[in-house]
N, C-alpha and C positions, 0 to 999 in steps of 0.2 A: 667472845674472842679469847678471853683468858682460859676458858675451859678447853677450847680447841688447842691453844698453844700448850696447855698442860698435858692434854692427851698425846699430842705429838712428841712432847719432850719425854714423857713416861714411856712411850712406845720406842723411842730411840734408845733409851736406857735398857729396856727389856730386850731389844734387838740383839744386844751383845752377849746375852746369855748363850752358852754353847749350844743348848738344845734349840733355841730360836734361830741361831745362825745356820744350823744344819737344816732346819725347816725352810730357811730362805734359799738354800743352795739347791737341794735335790729337785724340787718342783721345776725350777727354772732350767736345770740341766736336762730334765726329761722333755720340757717344751722346746728347748734349743735343738735337741737331736731330732725330735718329731718334725718341727717346721723347717729345720735346716735341710733335711733330706727331701721333704715335700717341695720346698721352694726350689731346690736344685733340679729336681726331676721335671717340674712344670714351668720352669722359668721362661722358656722361649714362647710357648703358646699363650701364657698369661700376660707377658709383656706386650705381645702382638695384639692381644684382645684389648688391653688398656689403650694402646696407641690408636687402634681402629675406632674405639669408642669415642676418643677425644678428637679424632681427625676431622670429623664433620661439624664440630662445634665452634662457636665464636672463640671460646677460651683456647682450644687447640690451635686455631689459626693464629691467634695472638702470640702463642708460645713459639710457633714456627717463625713468625715474622720477627719476633724479638731475637731469637738465636741467629737468624739470617742477617740481621742488622750488624751482628758481631762477626759475620763471616763463618758461622758454624752451621753445617748441614746436619739433619737428623736430630734436631733439638727435641722434638716431641718424643722420639724414641728414648733419648736419655732421661727425659722427665718421667716417662712411663716406667723405666727401670727403677728410678728412685721411688716412685709411688708403689711399685710392687715390693720393693725392699721394705718400705715403711709398713705396708700391709702385713707382710710376714712378721715383722717385729711386733706389730700390734697383736697378731695371733699368738705369738710366743707369750706375751704378757697376759693375754686373756686366758690361755691354757694354764699358765702358772696360777692365776687367780682362781680358776676353776678347781685345780688340784688342791690348793690351800683351803678353799671353802668346803670342799667335800671331804677331804681327808684330814687336814691338819688343824682346822679351827677348833675342834673340841680340845685339842692339846693347848692351843693358844689361850683359849678362854680359861681353862683350868690353871694355866701358868699365871695369868693375871689375877684371877679371882682368889687363888690361894695366898697370894702375896699382898694384894691391895684391898680385897673385899672379902675377907674370910667369913664375915658374919652375915653377908648378904644372902637372904633366903632365896632358894631355887624353887621357882614355881612351875618350871617346865611347860611354858606356854606354847611350845612348838615341838617338832619332832625332827629326827635325822632325815626322814623322807621329805619333810618340808624344806630342809636346807638344800637337799639335792635338787628338788624341784625348782626352788628359787634360783639356784646357781645355773641350772639348765636354761630357765626362762631368760635370765639376764644375758647369758652367753648368746642365745639365738637373737634376742633383740639387738644386742651390741653388734653382732655380725651383720645383720640385715641393714642396720643403720649405717654401719661403717662402709659397706659396699655402696650404698646409695649416695653417700657423700664423697666418694672418691673423686668425682669431677671437681669438687671444691678445692682439692689439693693442688690444682693447677694455679690457684690464686695464692700468691706468696704468704700473706698473713694467715689465711685460713689453713694453710698446710700445716701450721703448728697449732693453731687454736682449736680446729675441729677434732683432731686426735686427742688433744689434752682434755677437752670437755667430755668426749666419749669415754675415755679412761676414767675420768673423775666420776661420771655417772655410773659406769659399770662397777667400779670399786665400791662406791657407796651402796648401791642396790644389792650387791652381793654380800658384803660383810656386815651391814647393819643388822640383818636378820640373824646371822650366825652369832654375832656378839651378844645378842639378848635372848636367844632361843632357850637357853638352860635356866636363866634366872627370872625373866619377866613372864608374867601371865600374858595371854593374848591381848587383853584389853590394855595392859600397860605398854606392851610393845607397839600397838597401833597408836596410842596416845603419844609415845615418844617419837615415833616416825613423823607424826603430824607436827609436834612441837619443835623438833630439832632437824627437820628435813634439810633446811639450808645449811646447818652446821655439818651434817653428814656429808652433803655434797662438797662443802668447802674442804673437809678433811680429805675426801677422795681426790679432789683436784690438786690439793697441795702435795699429797703423797705422789700423785702421778707426775708431778714436775720432775721427779727423779728419773723418769724415763728418758729425759734429755741430757742426763749426766752419766755417761759411761764411766766406770762399770757399775755405778750405784743402782742402775735399773733392776738388777737382780734382787735388790732388797724390797722393791715395791710391794709384791704380794704379801709377804709376811709382815712388813712394817705397816701396811694398811690394815691387816687383820689385828695387829696389836693396838693400833691407834683407835680403831673403832671399838675394840673391846674396852679399852681404858675409858673412852668417852661414854660409851653406851652404859657401862655398869655404874659409872659415876652419876650419869643422868638418872638412871633408875634409882639409885640410892637417894638422890635429892628428891625425886618424885615421891618416894615413900615417906621421907621425912616431912615433906609438905603435907601429905595426907594425915600423918600421925599428929601433926600440930594443929589440925583443924578441930574445933570443938565438936564433940560427939552430940548427936541428937538424943535427948532424953527418951527413954522408953515410954511409949504411949503418947508422945507429943504429936499434936495435930500438924498436918502438912501446911 
């Protein structure tokens, strides 16, 4: 837990560097324009589709009954519009994450490594194409899962919990690879993923909480990249120190 808090604290400090602030702003602006225009153009058929999808379900009937109890007609249409807006916002965040992962993470890693881990050896256990492939895979999985869980948004607690967990998962899966690709070997990277999987998810989920605090949500992509880089490189540094402290096997010693 201390390592997670340390990584988040260091990421917050790094976030206020002018170069990092600019990296936080422009991907989100691009995503905002892209999904703002898309959302406006397709708003009517999309909301109608969501309403139709929910209309024949038990949850949809419960929503209509609940609104009717308060004397409000068309409650399901209102909820469908809210769901559509939430979906568009999620796509904005996902697009910004994708841009950061593909375009900006090398700059983020260099920024953190040069200041906090200047002596950490770079073993280049991955490639830029690997980063792109990972980002695309995570984006597709996120999108499919997000669409399939839309009906759960009609249940009040899950309307917050489901998006938060999806954002946390996507942020962790997207940035943990990029944070380590330049410095860790492939074996080291896989070992760190297995050893710190829960910590990576916790960081992703914690950072994703900012999505519910306007206007801080625009910081999520770059802050996530910084947090995963700080945590990942420190974990890699500790892994190598552990290995260096192990007694070496004498040459010719029997197994």
